[in-house]
VEXPA-489529 format. One record per residue: x, y, z of N, C-alpha, C in turn; residue number from 0. Coordinates in steps of 0.1 Angstrom, whole numbers. Example, Ala and Ser with C-alpha at 12.3 -4.5 7.8 and 13.67 -1.06 7.14 Angstrom:
// residues 2
132  -57  78  123  -45  78  132  -33  78  0 $
128  -22  71  137  -11  71  129  0  79  1 $
***
This chain:
// residues 438
953  1319  613  958  1332  612  973  1332  615  0 $
980  1342  609  995  1343  612  997  1355  621  1 $
1003  1353  632  1005  1363  643  1019  1365  646  2 $
1023  1378  647  1037  1381  653  1034  1387  666  3 $
1041  1382  676  1040  1387  690  1053  1394  694  4 $
1053  1407  695  1065  1414  698  1067  1416  713  5 $
1077  1408  718  1079  1408  733  1076  1394  738  6 $
1085  1388  746  1083  1375  752  1084  1376  767  7 $
1079  1387  772  1077  1388  787  1065  1380  791  8 $
1059  1384  802  1048  1376  808  1036  1376  798  9 $
1032  1388  794  1020  1389  785  1023  1383  772  10 $
1034  1386  766  1037  1382  752  1038  1367  751  11 $
1045  1361  760  1048  1346  760  1035  1338  762  12 $
1028  1342  773  1015  1335  776  1005  1337  764  13 $
1004  1349  759  994  1352  748  998  1344  736  14 $
1011  1345  733  1016  1338  721  1014  1323  721  15 $
1017  1317  733  1015  1302  734  1000  1299  733  16 $
992  1307  739  977  1304  739  971  1306  725  17 $
976  1316  718  971  1318  704  975  1306  696  18 $
988  1301  698  993  1290  690  984  1277  694  19 $
980  1276  706  972  1265  710  958  1266  704  20 $
954  1278  700  941  1279  693  942  1274  679  21 $
955  1272  674  957  1267  660  963  1278  651  22 $
966  1290  657  972  1300  648  987  1298  647  23 $
993  1304  637  1007  1303  635  1014  1315  641  24 $
1021  1313  652  1026  1324  660  1041  1324  661  25 $
1047  1336  658  1061  1338  660  1063  1349  671  26 $
1070  1345  681  1073  1355  692  1087  1361  690  27 $
1087  1374  691  1100  1381  687  1105  1389  700  28 $
1118  1388  702  1124  1396  713  1138  1399  709  29 $
1142  1411  714  1156  1416  711  1166  1409  719  30 $
1162  1403  730  1171  1396  739  1175  1383  734  31 $
1187  1382  728  1192  1369  722  1193  1358  732  32 $
1197  1362  744  1198  1351  755  1184  1345  758  33 $
1174  1353  758  1161  1348  761  1156  1339  750  34 $
1158  1344  737  1154  1336  726  1161  1322  725  35 $
1174  1323  728  1182  1310  728  1177  1301  739  36 $
1174  1306  750  1168  1298  761  1155  1292  757  37 $
1146  1300  751  1133  1295  746  1135  1283  736  38 $
1145  1285  727  1148  1274  718  1152  1261  725  39 $
1158  1263  737  1162  1251  745  1150  1246  753  40 $
1139  1253  753  1128  1249  760  1127  1254  774  41 $
1136  1264  777  1137  1271  790  1127  1283  791  42 $
1118  1283  800  1108  1294  801  1114  1304  811  43 $
1114  1317  807  1121  1328  815  1112  1332  827  44 $
1099  1328  827  1091  1332  838  1085  1319  844  45 $
1080  1320  857  1073  1309  863  1058  1311  861  46 $
1051  1303  854  1037  1303  853  1032  1289  851  47 $
1024  1284  861  1020  1270  860  1014  1266  847  48 $
1020  1255  841  1015  1249  828  1021  1256  816  49 $
1028  1267  817  1033  1274  805  1044  1266  798  50 $
1053  1259  806  1063  1251  799  1058  1240  790  51 $
1047  1233  795  1041  1223  787  1034  1228  775  52 $
1027  1240  777  1020  1246  766  1029  1250  755  53 $
1040  1257  759  1050  1261  749  1056  1249  742  54 $
1060  1239  749  1067  1227  743  1057  1220  733  55 $
1045  1219  737  1035  1212  728  1033  1220  715  56 $
1033  1233  715  1030  1241  703  1043  1243  695  57 $
1054  1243  701  1067  1243  694  1068  1230  686  58 $
1065  1219  693  1065  1206  686  1056  1205  675  59 $
1044  1211  676  1034  1211  665  1037  1221  654  60 $
1048  1229  656  1053  1239  646  1043  1250  645  61 $
1035  1253  655  1027  1265  655  1033  1276  663  62 $
1044  1274  670  1050  1285  678  1065  1285  676  63 $
1070  1296  673  1085  1297  671  1090  1310  677  64 $
1103  1312  678  1109  1323  684  1121  1329  676  65 $
1122  1342  676  1133  1348  668  1136  1362  673  66 $
1148  1367  670  1151  1381  673  1149  1390  662  67 $
1146  1385  650  1144  1393  638  1129  1395  635  68 $
1123  1407  636  1109  1408  634  1105  1410  620  69 $
1114  1413  611  1110  1417  597  1102  1406  590  70 $
1106  1394  590  1099  1383  583  1085  1380  590  71 $
1085  1378  603  1072  1375  609  1062  1386  607  72 $
1067  1399  608  1057  1410  606  1052  1411  592  73 $
1061  1409  582  1057  1410  568  1047  1399  565  74 $
1047  1388  571  1038  1377  568  1026  1377  577  75 $
1025  1385  587  1015  1385  597  1001  1391  593  76 $
991  1385  597  977  1391  596  975  1401  608  77 $
982  1398  619  981  1407  631  994  1407  638  78 $
999  1419  642  1011  1420  650  1007  1426  663  79 $
1010  1419  674  1007  1423  688  1020  1429  694  80 $
1018  1441  700  1029  1447  707  1027  1444  722  81 $
1036  1436  728  1035  1431  741  1048  1434  749  82 $
1053  1446  748  1065  1450  754  1062  1457  768  83 $
1072  1459  776  1070  1465  789  1066  1479  789  84 $
1058  1484  798  1055  1498  800  1057  1501  815  85 $
1069  1501  820  1072  1503  834  1069  1518  838  86 $
1068  1520  851  1066  1534  855  1079  1542  852  87 $
1077  1554  846  1089  1562  842  1095  1568  855  88 $
1108  1568  856  1115  1573  867  1112  1588  868  89 $
1109  1593  880  1108  1607  882  1094  1613  882  90 $
1085  1607  873  1071  1613  873  1060  1603  874  91 $
1063  1590  873  1053  1580  875  1045  1577  862  92 $
1047  1584  851  1040  1581  839  1044  1568  834  93 $
1036  1561  826  1040  1549  819  1051  1552  809  94 $
1062  1544  809  1073  1546  800  1069  1539  787  95 $
1066  1547  776  1061  1541  764  1073  1540  753  96 $
1085  1541  757  1096  1541  748  1097  1528  740  97 $
1094  1517  748  1095  1504  741  1084  1502  731  98 $
1072  1507  735  1060  1506  726  1063  1513  713  99 $
1068  1526  714  1070  1534  702  1082  1529  694  100 $
1092  1524  700  1103  1518  693  1098  1506  685  101 $
1090  1497  691  1084  1486  684  1076  1490  672  102 $
1068  1501  674  1059  1506  663  1068  1510  651  103 $
1079  1517  653  1087  1521  642  1093  1509  635  104 $
1098  1499  642  1104  1487  636  1093  1480  628  105 $
1081  1478  634  1070  1471  627  1067  1478  614  106 $
1066  1491  615  1062  1499  603  1071  1496  591  107 $
1084  1494  593  1093  1492  582  1091  1479  575  108 $
1085  1469  582  1084  1456  576  1070  1452  572  109 $
1060  1461  574  1046  1457  570  1045  1454  556  110 $
1036  1444  553  1034  1441  539  1019  1436  538  111 $
1011  1442  530  997  1439  528  989  1444  541  112 $
976  1441  541  968  1446  552  972  1439  565  113 $
974  1447  575  978  1441  588  971  1449  599  114 $
968  1442  610  962  1448  622  974  1448  632  115 $
977  1460  636  987  1462  647  980  1464  660  116 $
983  1456  670  975  1455  682  983  1459  694  117 $
979  1469  702  986  1471  715  981  1462  725  118 $
989  1452  730  985  1443  740  991  1448  754  119 $
1001  1456  753  1007  1462  765  997  1472  771  120 $
998  1473  784  990  1483  791  995  1497  789  121 $
987  1505  782  991  1518  777  981  1529  780  122 $
986  1541  783  976  1552  786  967  1555  774  123 $
956  1561  777  946  1565  767  952  1574  757  124 $
951  1571  744  957  1579  734  969  1573  728  125 $
975  1562  734  987  1556  729  985  1550  715  126 $
973  1544  713  970  1539  700  971  1549  689  127 $
967  1561  692  967  1572  682  982  1575  678  128 $
990  1576  689  1004  1578  686  1011  1567  679  129 $
1008  1554  682  1013  1543  675  1009  1544  660  130 $
997  1547  657  992  1548  643  1000  1560  636  131 $
1002  1571  643  1009  1582  637  1023  1578  634  132 $
1030  1571  643  1044  1567  641  1044  1557  629  133 $
1035  1548  628  1035  1538  617  1033  1545  603  134 $
1024  1554  603  1021  1561  590  1032  1571  586  135 $
1038  1577  596  1049  1586  594  1061  1577  588  136 $
1064  1566  594  1075  1557  590  1073  1551  577  137 $
1060  1546  575  1057  1539  562  1043  1544  557  138 $
1043  1555  550  1031  1561  545  1022  1552  536  139 $
1029  1541  530  1021  1532  522  1015  1521  529  140 $
1017  1520  542  1012  1508  550  997  1508  550  141 $
992  1496  547  978  1493  548  975  1487  562  142 $
972  1495  572  973  1491  586  961  1496  594  143 $
956  1489  603  947  1493  613  953  1491  627  144 $
953  1501  635  959  1499  649  947  1498  659  145 $
948  1487  666  937  1483  676  943  1482  690  146 $
934  1482  699  938  1480  713  931  1467  718  147 $
939  1459  725  934  1446  730  940  1443  744  148 $
935  1450  754  942  1449  767  940  1435  773  149 $
950  1431  781  950  1418  787  945  1419  801  150 $
938  1408  806  933  1408  819  937  1394  826  151 $
950  1392  825  956  1379  830  960  1380  845  152 $
957  1370  853  962  1370  866  974  1361  866  153 $
985  1366  872  997  1357  873  994  1345  882  154 $
998  1334  877  995  1321  884  983  1314  879  155 $
974  1322  871  962  1316  865  961  1321  851  156 $
972  1325  845  971  1332  832  966  1324  820  157 $
969  1311  820  965  1303  809  950  1301  809  158 $
945  1298  821  930  1296  822  923  1309  819  159 $
929  1320  824  922  1333  822  922  1336  807  160 $
932  1333  800  933  1335  785  923  1327  778  161 $
921  1314  782  912  1305  775  898  1306  779  162 $
896  1310  791  882  1312  797  880  1326  802  163 $
881  1336  794  881  1350  799  866  1354  802  164 $
866  1364  812  853  1370  814  848  1378  802  165 $
857  1384  795  855  1392  783  867  1394  776  166 $
866  1397  763  878  1401  755  874  1414  749  167 $
882  1424  753  880  1438  748  889  1441  736  168 $
882  1446  726  890  1450  714  886  1464  710  169 $
896  1473  709  893  1487  706  896  1490  692  170 $
886  1490  683  888  1494  669  874  1497  663  171 $
873  1507  655  861  1510  648  861  1506  633  172 $
873  1500  629  875  1496  615  869  1482  613  173 $
861  1480  603  854  1468  601  864  1457  597  174 $
874  1460  589  884  1450  586  892  1446  598  175 $
895  1455  607  902  1452  619  893  1443  628  176 $
880  1446  629  871  1438  637  870  1424  632  177 $
871  1422  619  870  1409  613  882  1400  617  178 $
894  1407  615  906  1399  618  907  1396  633  179 $
903  1405  642  903  1402  656  893  1392  660  180 $
881  1392  653  871  1382  655  876  1368  651  181 $
883  1368  640  888  1355  635  899  1349  645  182 $
907  1358  651  917  1354  660  911  1348  673  183 $
901  1354  677  895  1349  690  883  1340  688  184 $
880  1336  676  869  1327  673  869  1314  681  185 $
881  1308  683  880  1296  692  874  1297  705  186 $
874  1310  711  868  1312  724  853  1311  723  187 $
847  1311  712  832  1311  711  827  1299  717  188 $
834  1288  718  830  1276  724  828  1278  739  189 $
836  1287  745  835  1290  759  826  1301  762  190 $
819  1306  752  809  1317  754  815  1330  759  191 $
827  1332  755  834  1345  760  829  1356  752  192 $
824  1367  759  819  1379  751  830  1386  745  193 $
830  1389  732  839  1397  725  833  1411  724  194 $
839  1420  731  834  1433  733  842  1443  724  195 $
836  1449  714  842  1459  705  839  1473  710  196 $
849  1481  711  847  1495  715  856  1504  706  197 $
855  1517  709  864  1526  703  878  1523  709  198 $
889  1527  702  902  1524  707  905  1530  721  199 $
902  1543  722  905  1550  735  897  1544  746  200 $
885  1539  743  876  1533  754  883  1520  759  201 $
888  1512  750  895  1500  753  907  1503  762  202 $
914  1513  759  926  1517  767  922  1521  781  203 $
911  1528  782  906  1532  795  900  1521  803  204 $
894  1511  797  888  1500  804  899  1492  812  205 $
911  1491  806  922  1483  813  926  1491  826  206 $
928  1504  825  932  1511  837  921  1512  847  207 $
908  1514  843  897  1515  852  895  1502  859  208 $
897  1490  852  895  1477  859  906  1475  870  209 $
918  1478  867  929  1476  877  927  1485  888  210 $
923  1498  886  921  1507  897  910  1503  906  211 $
899  1498  900  888  1493  908  892  1481  917  212 $
899  1472  911  903  1460  919  913  1464  930  213 $
922  1473  927  931  1479  937  923  1485  948  214 $
912  1492  945  904  1499  955  897  1489  964  215 $
892  1478  958  886  1467  966  896  1462  976  216 $
908  1459  972  918  1454  981  921  1464  992  217 $
923  1476  989  926  1487  999  914  1489  1008  218 $
902  1488  1003  890  1490  1012  889  1479  1022  219 $
891  1466  1018  890  1456  1028  902  1456  1038  220 $
913  1461  1033  924  1462  1043  922  1473  1053  221 $
915  1483  1050  912  1493  1060  901  1488  1069  222 $
891  1481  1064  881  1474  1072  887  1464  1082  223 $
898  1458  1077  905  1448  1086  911  1456  1098  224 $
917  1467  1095  923  1475  1106  913  1479  1116  225 $
901  1483  1112  890  1486  1121  885  1474  1128  226 $
884  1463  1121  879  1450  1127  888  1446  1139  227 $
901  1448  1137  910  1444  1148  907  1452  1160  228 $
904  1465  1158  902  1474  1170  889  1471  1177  229 $
878  1467  1169  865  1466  1175  862  1451  1178  230 $
871  1442  1175  869  1428  1178  860  1420  1168  231 $
860  1425  1156  853  1418  1145  862  1409  1137  232 $
857  1400  1129  865  1391  1121  863  1396  1106  233 $
874  1401  1100  873  1406  1087  870  1396  1076  234 $
874  1383  1078  870  1373  1069  855  1371  1068  235 $
849  1371  1079  834  1370  1079  827  1383  1074  236 $
833  1394  1077  828  1407  1071  829  1406  1056  237 $
841  1402  1051  842  1401  1036  832  1391  1030  238 $
830  1380  1037  820  1371  1031  806  1377  1032  239 $
803  1384  1043  790  1389  1044  787  1400  1034  240 $
797  1408  1030  794  1418  1020  796  1412  1006  241 $
805  1402  1005  808  1397  992  797  1388  986  242 $
788  1383  994  777  1375  990  766  1384  983  243 $
767  1397  985  759  1406  978  764  1407  964  244 $
756  1403  954  762  1402  940  765  1415  934  245 $
761  1426  940  765  1439  936  780  1442  940  246 $
785  1434  949  799  1436  954  808  1425  950  247 $
804  1413  952  812  1401  948  823  1398  958  248 $
827  1385  958  836  1380  968  851  1382  964  249 $
854  1384  951  868  1385  947  875  1398  951  250 $
888  1397  954  896  1408  958  892  1414  972  251 $
885  1406  980  882  1411  993  889  1402  1004  252 $
902  1400  1001  910  1393  1011  920  1402  1017  253 $
919  1404  1030  927  1414  1037  942  1408  1037  254 $
951  1417  1037  965  1413  1037  975  1425  1038  255 $
987  1423  1034  997  1434  1036  997  1444  1025  256 $
988  1444  1016  987  1454  1005  990  1448  992  257 $
986  1454  981  988  1449  968  1001  1452  962  258 $
1006  1443  954  1019  1445  947  1018  1440  933  259 $
1029  1436  927  1029  1430  914  1033  1439  903  260 $
1031  1434  891  1035  1442  879  1025  1452  874  261 $
1012  1450  879  1001  1458  873  996  1469  883  262 $
990  1465  894  982  1474  902  990  1487  906  263 $
1002  1485  912  1010  1498  916  1013  1506  904  264 $
1018  1500  894  1022  1508  882  1010  1514  875  265 $
999  1507  874  987  1512  866  979  1522  874  266 $
978  1521  887  971  1531  895  979  1544  894  267 $
992  1543  895  1001  1555  894  999  1562  880  268 $
999  1553  870  998  1559  856  985  1565  854  269 $
974  1559  859  961  1565  858  960  1579  864  270 $
966  1580  876  966  1593  883  973  1603  874  271 $
984  1599  868  992  1609  860  984  1613  847  272 $
977  1603  841  968  1606  830  958  1616  833  273 $
952  1614  845  941  1623  849  947  1637  852  274 $
959  1638  858  965  1651  860  968  1658  847  275 $
971  1651  837  974  1657  824  961  1663  818  276 $
950  1658  822  937  1663  817  930  1672  827  277 $
937  1676  838  932  1684  848  920  1678  855  278 $
921  1665  857  910  1658  865  917  1652  877  279 $
909  1653  888  914  1648  901  908  1634  904  280 $
916  1624  905  911  1610  909  914  1608  923  281 $
906  1614  932  909  1614  946  908  1600  952  282 $
899  1592  948  898  1579  953  910  1570  950  283 $
914  1571  937  926  1563  933  939  1568  939  284 $
940  1581  941  951  1587  948  952  1582  962  285 $
941  1581  969  940  1576  982  944  1561  983  286 $
939  1554  973  942  1539  973  957  1537  972  287 $
964  1545  963  978  1543  962  986  1547  974  288 $
982  1558  980  988  1563  993  986  1553  1004  289 $
974  1548  1006  971  1539  1017  979  1526  1015  290 $
979  1521  1003  986  1509  1000  1001  1510  1003  291 $
1007  1521  999  1022  1522  1002  1025  1523  1017  292 $
1016  1530  1024  1018  1531  1039  1016  1518  1045  293 $
1007  1510  1040  1003  1497  1047  1015  1487  1046  294 $
1021  1487  1035  1032  1477  1033  1043  1479  1043  295 $
1047  1491  1046  1057  1495  1055  1052  1492  1070  296 $
1039  1494  1072  1033  1493  1085  1033  1478  1090  297 $
1034  1469  1080  1035  1455  1084  1047  1451  1093  298 $
1058  1458  1091  1070  1456  1099  1066  1460  1113  299 $
1059  1471  1115  1055  1475  1129  1046  1465  1135  300 $
1038  1458  1127  1029  1448  1132  1037  1437  1138  301 $
1048  1433  1131  1056  1422  1136  1063  1427  1149  302 $
1068  1439  1149  1074  1445  1161  1065  1444  1173  303 $
1052  1448  1171  1042  1448  1181  1040  1434  1187  304 $
1041  1424  1178  1039  1410  1183  1050  1405  1192  305 $
1061  1412  1191  1073  1408  1199  1076  1419  1210  306 $
1065  1426  1214  1067  1435  1225  1072  1449  1221  307 $
1074  1452  1208  1078  1465  1204  1093  1467  1201  308 $
1101  1456  1203  1115  1458  1200  1120  1446  1192  309 $
1127  1449  1181  1132  1439  1172  1147  1438  1171  310 $
1154  1447  1177  1169  1447  1176  1174  1434  1182  311 $
1182  1427  1174  1188  1415  1178  1179  1403  1177  312 $
1167  1405  1173  1158  1394  1171  1159  1388  1157  313 $
1156  1375  1155  1156  1369  1142  1141  1366  1138  314 $
1138  1371  1126  1125  1369  1120  1125  1360  1108  315 $
1117  1350  1108  1115  1341  1096  1104  1346  1088  316 $
1107  1347  1075  1097  1352  1065  1093  1341  1055  317 $
1081  1337  1055  1076  1327  1045  1069  1334  1034  318 $
1074  1333  1022  1068  1339  1010  1074  1352  1007  319 $
1079  1354  995  1085  1366  991  1079  1373  978  320 $
1074  1364  969  1068  1369  957  1055  1377  960  321 $
1050  1385  951  1038  1393  955  1025  1385  956  322 $
1025  1373  950  1014  1364  952  1019  1350  949  323 $
1012  1340  953  1016  1326  950  1016  1322  935  324 $
1022  1312  932  1022  1306  918  1029  1316  908  325 $
1038  1324  912  1046  1332  904  1059  1335  910  326 $
1069  1338  902  1082  1342  907  1084  1357  907  327 $
1073  1365  905  1074  1379  903  1076  1387  916  328 $
1086  1394  917  1089  1402  929  1086  1417  927  329 $
1081  1421  916  1078  1435  913  1068  1441  923  330 $
1073  1451  931  1065  1458  941  1059  1448  951  331 $
1066  1437  954  1061  1427  963  1060  1433  977  332 $
1049  1431  985  1049  1436  999  1060  1431  1008  333 $
1066  1420  1004  1078  1415  1012  1089  1425  1012  334 $
1091  1433  1002  1103  1441  1001  1102  1452  1012  335 $
1092  1461  1012  1091  1470  1023  1090  1464  1037  336 $
1084  1452  1038  1083  1445  1051  1097  1442  1056  337 $
1105  1435  1047  1118  1430  1051  1127  1442  1054  338 $
1127  1452  1045  1136  1464  1047  1132  1471  1060  339 $
1119  1471  1064  1115  1477  1076  1120  1469  1088  340 $
1119  1456  1087  1125  1447  1098  1140  1449  1100  341 $
1147  1450  1089  1161  1453  1089  1164  1466  1095  342 $
1156  1476  1092  1158  1490  1097  1156  1490  1112  343 $
1148  1481  1117  1145  1480  1132  1155  1471  1139  344 $
1165  1466  1132  1176  1459  1138  1174  1444  1138  345 $
1164  1439  1131  1162  1424  1131  1171  1418  1121  346 $
1173  1405  1123  1180  1396  1113  1168  1388  1106  347 $
1169  1387  1093  1158  1381  1085  1163  1369  1078  348 $
1155  1358  1080  1157  1345  1073  1144  1344  1064  349 $
1146  1339  1052  1134  1338  1043  1134  1325  1034  350 $
1122  1321  1031  1120  1310  1021  1108  1313  1012  351 $
1110  1310  1000  1099  1311  990  1100  1299  980  352 $
1090  1292  977  1091  1280  968  1097  1283  955  353 $
1095  1294  948  1101  1296  935  1108  1310  933  354 $
1106  1319  942  1110  1333  939  1123  1337  946  355 $
1131  1328  951  1143  1333  959  1154  1339  950  356 $
1156  1333  938  1166  1339  929  1163  1353  925  357 $
1150  1356  922  1146  1369  919  1146  1378  932  358 $
1143  1373  943  1143  1380  956  1157  1385  959  359 $
1167  1377  956  1181  1380  960  1185  1393  953  360 $
1179  1397  942  1183  1409  936  1177  1421  943  361 $
1166  1419  950  1159  1430  957  1163  1430  971  362 $
1166  1419  977  1168  1417  991  1181  1409  994  363 $
1193  1415  991  1205  1408  992  1210  1405  1006  364 $
1205  1413  1016  1211  1412  1029  1204  1404  1039  365 $
1198  1393  1034  1191  1384  1043  1195  1370  1040  366 $
1192  1361  1049  1196  1347  1047  1184  1339  1041  367 $
1188  1332  1030  1178  1324  1023  1179  1309  1027  368 $
1167  1303  1029  1167  1289  1035  1161  1279  1025  369 $
1163  1266  1028  1159  1256  1019  1144  1252  1020  370 $
1138  1254  1031  1124  1251  1033  1119  1259  1045  371 $
1106  1257  1047  1099  1265  1058  1104  1262  1072  372 $
1108  1250  1074  1112  1246  1088  1126  1251  1091  373 $
1135  1250  1081  1149  1255  1083  1148  1270  1084  374 $
1139  1276  1077  1137  1291  1078  1133  1295  1092  375 $
1124  1287  1098  1119  1290  1112  1129  1286  1123  376 $
1139  1279  1120  1148  1274  1130  1155  1285  1138  377 $
1152  1285  1151  1158  1295  1160  1152  1309  1158  378 $
1141  1311  1151  1136  1325  1149  1127  1329  1161  379 $
1127  1342  1163  1118  1347  1174  1104  1349  1170  380 $
1102  1350  1157  1088  1351  1151  1088  1346  1137  381 $
1077  1340  1133  1075  1336  1119  1064  1345  1113  382 $
1067  1350  1101  1058  1359  1094  1054  1353  1080  383 $
1041  1351  1078  1036  1346  1065  1033  1358  1057  384 $
1039  1359  1045  1038  1371  1037  1031  1367  1023  385 $
1033  1355  1018  1027  1351  1006  1020  1338  1009  386 $
1008  1336  1004  999  1325  1008  1001  1313  999  387 $
1013  1308  997  1016  1296  990  1009  1285  997  388 $
1003  1276  988  995  1265  994  1003  1256  1002  389 $
1016  1255  1000  1025  1246  1008  1025  1251  1022  390 $
1023  1263  1025  1024  1268  1039  1011  1265  1047  391 $
1000  1263  1040  988  1260  1047  989  1246  1054  392 $
997  1237  1049  997  1224  1055  1009  1221  1064  393 $
1016  1232  1069  1027  1230  1077  1023  1223  1090  394 $
1032  1215  1095  1031  1207  1108  1033  1217  1119  395 $
1022  1221  1126  1023  1232  1136  1031  1227  1148  396 $
1031  1215  1152  1039  1210  1163  1054  1211  1159  397 $
1057  1207  1147  1071  1208  1143  1076  1222  1142  398 $
1067  1231  1137  1070  1245  1135  1073  1251  1149  399 $
1064  1248  1159  1066  1253  1172  1080  1248  1178  400 $
1083  1236  1175  1095  1230  1181  1108  1237  1176  401 $
1108  1242  1164  1120  1248  1159  1121  1263  1161  402 $
1110  1269  1164  1110  1284  1167  1116  1286  1181  403 $
1123  1297  1182  1128  1301  1196  1117  1306  1204  404 $
1107  1313  1198  1095  1318  1205  1083  1314  1196  405 $
1072  1309  1202  1061  1304  1194  1052  1316  1189  406 $
1058  1325  1182  1051  1337  1177  1049  1336  1162  407 $
1037  1337  1157  1034  1337  1143  1025  1350  1139  408 $
1030  1357  1130  1023  1368  1124  1018  1365  1110  409 $
1006  1362  1108  1000  1357  1096  994  1368  1088  410 $
1001  1374  1078  996  1385  1071  986  1381  1059  411 $
984  1368  1058  975  1363  1048  963  1355  1053  412 $
963  1354  1067  951  1347  1073  950  1333  1068  413 $
961  1325  1067  960  1312  1061  957  1301  1072  414 $
959  1305  1085  957  1296  1096  944  1300  1103  415 $
938  1290  1110  926  1293  1118  931  1297  1132  416 $
926  1308  1138  931  1312  1151  929  1301  1162  417 $
918  1293  1161  916  1283  1171  926  1272  1170  418 $
931  1269  1158  941  1259  1156  954  1264  1162  419 $
957  1276  1160  970  1282  1164  970  1283  1180  420 $
959  1286  1185  958  1287  1200  960  1273  1206  421 $
953  1263  1200  954  1249  1205  968  1244  1204  422 $
976  1249  1194  990  1244  1192  999  1252  1201  423 $
994  1262  1209  1003  1269  1218  1010  1281  1212  424 $
1005  1287  1201  1012  1299  1195  1006  1312  1200  425 $
1014  1322  1201  1010  1336  1201  1007  1340  1187  426 $
995  1342  1183  992  1343  1169  984  1356  1166  427 $
990  1364  1156  984  1376  1151  981  1375  1136  428 $
969  1379  1132  966  1378  1118  961  1392  1114  429 $
954  1393  1103  950  1406  1097  935  1407  1099  430 $
930  1416  1107  916  1419  1108  908  1409  1116  431 $
916  1401  1125  910  1392  1134  916  1394  1147  432 $
909  1391  1158  914  1393  1171  926  1384  1174  433 $
937  1388  1180  948  1380  1183  945  1369  1193  434 $
952  1358  1192  950  1347  1202  963  1343  1208  435 $
963  1337  1220  975  1332  1227  972  1319  1233  436 $
980  1309  1228  978  1295  1233  983  1293  1247  437 $
***
C-alpha cells in the first residue's frame, strides 16, 4: 500500500516508520524544512528507543522517505494519515484543530483516485465530519472516505505498542474504507491484534475515554497513597492487592507526583470541554484534572517537609526531568511545577536527566544542569527522584550519601526500598509508604 503521513512529530514518525517496516511505501510530509533536512541526514527529532534504527533500515530499503511537498505523495496514496499536533487552545482548553483543518484543505487539492483520509491525531468527537466537509468543499470531485484511527502509543515503548497492539480501532462505516484499512494493518494478523471497526464518532470517543480512564487510575492511586502515608499502609502493596483483581488490573497503579506528558493533561481537558459543549458534566474527569494539577505543586511542599519546613538557602538535587523515562518529552512534566515550587520557596536547584536536559532548559532556565547523578547530588541538602529512569535504580547509595550535604532523599517514584535506604543511613521519604530514618 502507498501511504502519505502528514506530520513527522511523535505519532507521525513512529507510525510512518512502523508502516514502512510492515512493507508499505510510506512518505512522511512536514512543513518544517529543517526537520526534513535533518531526517534526510538520519537525525531523529525525538527520542524514542529503537526509532533511529527503524527509520534508517526502512530508508535504506526505499520504503520510507521524507518531503515538504505533500502534492505528489497524496496524489499517489491509497491512504493519507493526518498526524499533526492538536495542542490545548490558549484561553479555553479546547483542542486546537487548526493544523488538522489546514492539512485537510491541502490534502483535498492533491487527491487523485479513491483515497482514504485518516485522522491519526487525537481529535474531539465530530472532527472527522468537519474534515470530510472541508475536503468535499475544497474538492467536490474527490473520491474520498474519511476515517478515524486513534493511536494508543506509550512514549518509550511506542514501536512495540504499534507492532503488538492491544487493539486497532478504525472508525468508518464505508466498506471500501474498511478494506483499505484492513489491508494496511494486515501484517498485524500474525500477532493476533484485534482490528475493531466502529462508526467514526465512536472511534474518536474511544481515544478520549481511554486516556481519561487511565488518568483516573493514576489519580486514584495517588490519593490512596496520601491516605496510606497517614494511616501507615504501604501503597505499593495496596496497588498490588487490588491490581491482581483482573477487573482492575495492575497497570497505571503506580503512585507518584502526578501524570504529565503530551496526552493525559491535554486530552482530559479537551474531553471536559467537549462535554460542556453538549451540556454534559463529567464530574469525575473534572476532579481528576484538578487533583492532578494540585498534586504536582504539592510535591515541592513534600520536599520542604523532609527538610524541616524551610528551603530558603538550601540546595536541592533533582534526578529526572522528563514526564516519564525513555523519552525526552517535557510537556506538562511534573518536574516543572516541582522545580518552580522549590525556587519559589527560596531553594537552589541542580538537576540531571539522561536525555531531556536540552528540552528542559527551555522550560526551566534558572537552574543548574549537571553531567550525572553524583555531580548533581554534590553538596545538596536533599535529593529528589522525579523520573524513574532505570539508571537511577542502580545508584551506589554509599557514594550518594558521601556527596550529599545532608543524607535526605525524597523518592517521588518509589524506586528504592525503604529498608535499603535506612540501612544506608538516609532520611528517606517516598510516596504512600511510611518514612524511614537510618
